[in-house]
N, C-alpha and C positions, 0 to 999 in steps of 0.2 A: 719624186719617187717613181720608180719604174713600174709600168702598168702590170708587169708579171707578178708583182708583190701585192696586188690589189685583188679583191676588195679587202679592206681591213674592217674590223668590228669597232664601231665607236663605243659600244658597250654590249655586254651579253645579256641584255634584257630589253624588252620593248618599251616604247614611250606611248603613254595615253595622250591622245590629241582630240580636241573637240573640232570637228570639221563642219563646215557650213554647206548646205545643199546648193549645188550649182557652182561652187567655187573650185578652181583648179589648183592643185598643190604639186610641188616638185620634190619627190623623195630622192635622197642621196643613194646612189648605187655603189660608190667607190669607198666611202668611209672617211674621206679626207675633210669633209665639211666641218666648219667650226660651229654649225647650227643644227646638229643632229635632232631629229631624223631628216631634216629638210636640206635640200641642195643649196649650196652657195657658190657653185661653179668651180670649186676647187679641182674637179676632175680634169679641167683643161691643162693642168700642169703636166699630165702624163700623156697628152696627145702627141703623136709623132706625125711625120710626113712621109708620103710615098715618093717615088722617083720624080713625079711631076709636081711635087710641092703641095699636093692635096692633103688635108688633115685626115689622119686616121684616128677616129674617135673611139678609143678603147672603152671609155665609160661616158655615159650621158645620164642626165636625170631621168627618173621614171615619173612621168606626169600622170596624175589621175584627178578625176572630177568627182566630188562627193555626190552621191545619189540622194542623200538626205542629211539633215543636221543630226549628228550623233557623235558619240565618243568612239574612236577606233584606236586600235593598238598597232603602231607602226614598228617595223623591224629595225633594229640597230646592228644586229650581228651579220647581216647581209647573207645569211644562209637560208632564208625562207624560200619555200617553193611557191608562195603566193604573194609575191612582191606587189605592193609595198607593205602588205599586212603580215603581222606576226603569225607564225604557225607553230610556235613553241620550239623551233629549231635551235634557239639560244641555249637550250639545255645541252645539246650535243656540241654547240659552239664553245661552251666553257671547257670541255675536254680538249677540243682542237687548240684552244689558246694554251692550255696546260702542256700539250705535247708539242707545241710549236708549229703546227700546220696551219694556224690562223693567227694573224697578228691583231692585237687589240690596241687601239689608240690610247695613249696615256696622257 
């Protein structure tokens, strides 16, 4: 998939996840993962190269370390302004999927 068509929404609702204090997690930023909301490195398929052969990484995972053991809500629509955490942007993302301005993974 071409990077200009990303990110895609894996779904238009968040996922509740129990995180452990001190553990680092990798949140998917592109929507191509088979393990939402976590990254499985699928973003590498849309990397390109510059003239010197260096990778241009259009998407990479968003790593975060849990400050405490608790349940958090992680974004799946990729529209959040507080990544990786849900900020209720999925409500607007549903309309974007309906009007075709956001692709949802099926």
